[in-house]
C-alpha positions in Angstrom: -0.2 0.2 -0.5 1.7 3.6 -1.3 2.7 5.9 2.1 0.1 8.9 1.7 1.7 11.6 0.8 1.9 15.1 3.1 2.9 17.3 -0.1 0.6 19.3 -2.0 -1.1 17.4 -4.8 -0.9 18.9 -8.7 -4.3 18.4 -9.7 -6.2 20.1 -13.0 -9.8 21.6 -12.5 -11.6 18.7 -13.4 -10.1 16.1 -10.8 -10.3 19.1 -8.2 -13.9 19.8 -9.1 -14.7 15.9 -8.7 -12.8 15.5 -5.7 -15.4 19.1 -4.4 -18.7 17.6 -5.1 -18.0 13.9 -4.5 -16.1 13.7 -1.1 -15.6 17.5 0.0 -19.4 17.8 1.2 -19.1 20.7 3.7 -19.4 24.4 2.1 -16.4 25.4 3.9 -14.1 23.3 3.2 -15.8 22.5 -0.5 -14.9 26.5 -0.9 -11.5 26.2 0.5 -10.5 23.4 -1.9 -12.2 24.7 -4.9 -10.5 28.1 -4.6 -7.4 26.5 -4.1 -6.4 27.9 -0.8 -6.7 24.8 0.8 -4.3 22.3 -0.6 -5.2 18.5 -1.5 -2.6 16.1 -0.4 -2.0 12.0 -0.7 -4.0 11.1 -3.7 -7.3 12.1 -5.7 -8.8 8.9 -4.8 -8.0 9.4 -1.0 -7.7 13.2 -0.9 -6.0 14.9 2.8 -5.5 18.4 3.8 -3.3 19.8 6.2 -5.0 20.9 9.9 -2.5 23.1 9.9 -3.9 24.6 6.6 -7.3 24.8 8.0 -6.7 26.1 11.5 -4.8 28.8 9.4 -7.9 29.5 7.3 -10.3 29.6 10.1 -8.2 31.9 12.1 -7.8 34.8 9.4 -8.6 37.9 10.3 -8.2 40.1 13.4 -8.4 38.4 16.6 -9.7 35.2 15.0 -9.7 31.8 16.5 -12.0 29.9 14.6 -9.1 27.5 13.3 -8.6 25.9 16.8 -12.0 25.0 16.7 -12.5 23.8 13.4 -9.0 21.3 14.4 -10.9 19.3 17.0 -13.8 18.6 14.1 -11.3 17.6 12.0 -9.3 15.2 14.5 -12.1 14.2 16.2 -14.2 13.4 13.0 -11.9 12.6 10.1 -9.0 10.9 11.5 -9.6 7.9 9.0 -10.0 7.6 5.3 -11.9 4.8 3.5 -10.1 1.9 2.5 -10.7 -0.4 -0.7 -13.4 -1.7 0.6 -15.1 1.9 1.0 -15.5 1.4 5.0 -13.5 4.2 6.8 -10.6 1.9 8.4 -7.5 3.4 7.4 -6.3 6.0 9.7 -4.4 9.4 8.8 -1.0 10.5 9.1 -0.5 12.9 12.0 -1.2 16.2 11.0 -3.7 15.5 8.4 -7.4 14.7 8.0 -9.5 13.0 5.5 -11.4 15.1 3.0 -13.6 12.3 2.2 -16.9 13.3 4.6 -19.7 11.5 3.4 -19.4 8.3 5.6 -16.9 9.5 7.8 -17.6 9.6 11.9 -19.2 13.2 11.3 -21.9 12.2 8.3 -25.3 11.5 9.9 -28.5 11.3 9.4 -31.3 14.1 9.0 -28.4 15.8 6.9 -29.9 18.9 4.7 -29.2 16.6 1.4 -27.8 19.8 -0.2 -24.6 18.7 -0.7 -24.3 14.8 0.3 -26.4 11.8 -1.0 -26.0 8.7 1.9 -24.7 9.5 5.0 -23.0 6.4 4.6 -21.7 5.7 1.4 -18.1 7.9 0.6 -18.4 9.7 -2.7 -21.8 10.1 -2.4 -21.4 13.7 -2.8 -23.5 15.9 -5.0 -25.0 19.5 -5.4 -28.7 18.7 -4.8 -30.9 21.9 -6.2 -34.5 20.7 -4.8 -32.8 20.6 -1.7 -31.0 24.0 -1.8 -34.4 25.1 -3.1 -36.1 24.2 -0.1 -33.2 26.1 2.2 -34.1 28.9 0.0 -38.2 29.1 1.1 -36.7 30.2 4.6 -35.0 32.9 3.1 -36.6 36.4 3.4 -35.6 39.8 1.9 -31.9 38.4 1.2 -30.8 36.9 4.0 -31.9 33.5 5.9 -32.3 34.4 10.0 -30.3 31.9 12.3 -33.7 30.9 14.0 -34.8 29.6 10.5 -31.4 27.8 10.2 -33.2 25.8 12.7 -36.5 25.6 11.6 -34.5 24.0 8.1 -33.1 21.6 10.3 -36.0 20.4 11.7 -37.3 19.7 8.7 -34.1 17.9 7.4 -34.9 15.4 11.0 -38.9 15.3 10.3 -38.2 13.8 6.9 -35.3 11.3 7.4 -37.5 8.1 9.4 -33.7 7.0 10.5 -32.8 10.0 11.9 -32.3 10.2 15.5 -34.3 12.8 16.9 -34.7 14.0 20.6 -37.1 13.8 23.1 -39.1 16.5 25.1 -36.5 16.2 27.8 -33.7 14.8 26.0 -33.8 17.8 23.8 -33.2 20.7 26.3 -30.6 18.3 28.3 -28.6 17.9 25.3 -28.7 21.6 24.1 -27.6 22.3 28.2 -24.9 19.6 28.0 -23.6 20.9 24.7 -23.7 24.5 26.5 -21.7 23.7 29.2 -19.3 21.5 27.1 -18.4 24.4 24.2 -17.8 26.6 26.8 -15.3 24.4 28.3 -13.8 23.7 25.0 -13.7 27.4 24.1 -11.3 28.3 27.8 -9.6 25.5 26.8 -9.1 27.3 23.4 -7.8 30.1 25.3 -5.1 28.2 27.4 -3.7 26.6 24.6 -2.8 30.1 23.1 -1.3 31.2 26.2 0.4 28.2 27.4 -1.5 26.6 29.8 -2.9 23.5 29.2 -3.3 19.8 29.5 -3.2 17.7 26.1 -4.3 14.4 27.9 -7.7 16.5 29.8 -8.2 18.7 26.3 -8.1 15.0 24.4 -10.8 14.0 27.1 -12.7 17.1 26.9 -12.7 17.3 22.7 -13.5 13.5 22.4 -16.7 14.3 24.5 -17.9 17.2 22.7 -17.6 15.4 19.3 -19.4 12.2 20.9 -22.2 14.5 22.0 -22.8 16.3 18.7 -22.9 12.3 17.0 -25.1 11.1 19.9 -28.4 12.9 18.3 -28.6 14.3 14.8 -30.5 17.4 15.6 -27.9 18.9 17.6 -25.1 17.3 15.2 -26.9 19.9 12.5 -27.1 22.7 14.7 -23.0 22.3 15.5 -22.3 22.1 11.6 -24.5 25.1 10.4 -23.1 27.0 13.8 -20.1 26.5 12.0 -21.4 28.2 8.6 -22.6 30.8 11.2 -19.6 31.6 13.2 -18.0 31.9 9.6 -20.1 34.5 8.2 -20.8 36.2 12.0 -18.9 39.2 10.2 -19.5 39.4 7.0 -20.4 42.4 5.6 -23.4 41.2 4.0 -24.8 39.8 7.3 -27.3 41.7 9.1 -29.6 41.4 12.3 -33.0 41.8 12.2 -35.7 42.2 14.5 -37.8 39.3 16.2 -40.2 39.0 19.0 -37.0 39.1 21.5 -35.1 41.2 20.4 -32.4 40.7 17.2 -30.8 38.1 15.4 -28.0 37.2 13.1 -29.3 37.1 8.8 -27.2 35.9 6.9 -26.9 36.7 3.3 -28.3 34.2 0.0 -25.6 35.0 -1.6 -23.0 34.0 0.5 -24.8 31.1 1.6 -25.5 30.9 -2.6 -21.6 31.1 -3.2 -20.1 28.8 -1.0 -23.5 25.7 -1.4 -24.0 25.6 -4.9 -20.7 27.5 -6.8 -17.9 26.3 -4.0 -16.4 30.0 -3.5 -15.6 32.1 -0.2 -17.5 35.2 -0.6 -15.4 38.0 -1.3 -13.1 39.5 1.8 -14.0 36.5 3.8 -10.1 36.2 4.8 -10.3 39.4 6.3 -13.1 39.2 8.6 -13.3 38.0 12.2 -14.4 34.6 12.7 -14.8 33.4 16.2 -15.3 29.9 18.5 -17.5 32.4 21.0 -19.5 32.7 18.2 -19.7 28.8 17.0 -21.0 28.1 21.0 -23.7 31.1 20.7 -24.9 30.3 17.6 -25.0 26.2 17.5 -27.1 27.1 21.0 -29.7 29.1 19.7 -30.0 27.3 16.1 -30.2 24.1 18.3 -33.0 25.6 20.4 -34.9 26.9 17.1 -34.4 23.5 15.6 -35.9 21.5 18.7 -38.9 24.0 19.4 -39.7 23.2 15.8 -39.5 19.9 15.9 -41.2 19.3 18.8 -43.9 21.8 17.9 -44.7 19.5 14.5 -44.2 16.4 16.8 -47.3 17.6 19.1 -49.1 18.8 16.6 -48.9 15.2 14.4 -47.3 17.1 11.3 -45.3 14.0 11.1 
């Protein structure tokens, strides 16, 4: 078996498009690979990327630290690549992570269906105009509110009979635990920057976080869209809109479309601030909105 290469892979546009479409089914990572700011390594059939490269992308912009959080997900969910049988049983080299996202530990039922086909089949990525348009139905005045992302997630869970959905008490407890854990993770990231951290303790905490996100498909989806929300929080096209409870962020349809459909990062993305703490706030808000919508549908027997 060839030894995985850590050197950037020279690939043509057609091969890159194929990798992005079928394998890198994440609006941020896919756009980064498509635009060439995240190098593909190893091979086009088993594409890998450098964790350090992702950290640099997430930490671009003044006072940004989102890259340190992205590192946790790369290490926790994408430490294995698919072998000849298609099973994710081949560990990647230290410092790298697999760009094969469908079928990986981070792939789950109840997903949006926009970029991924089967969550259990490697290479099953594709762009679905139908599912993207379903997401766009939540847009108003050229933006999508953060709470409406939660409603979209509730719709995804309700449509997938294989999805693990929350019960009335489970949903509340999971969100509470997620908030507590995520807050500890952000504190740990600060400790790591200052040089005060325990590697074993860090690994245990990060493992608990990724495990919690994987236990419930609704909460896991909120974590994924929370990353998108954290990335776009300070985009000049993101607005704050009024609600009955105050205001909330609303993300530009143009930014979302560019990343999901066009595989492009929005103009100026490398200049604005991207914070891990914003992921905590957005994930909690999205999860709460998703739970409220899902449980309301269940109570009214809408599925």
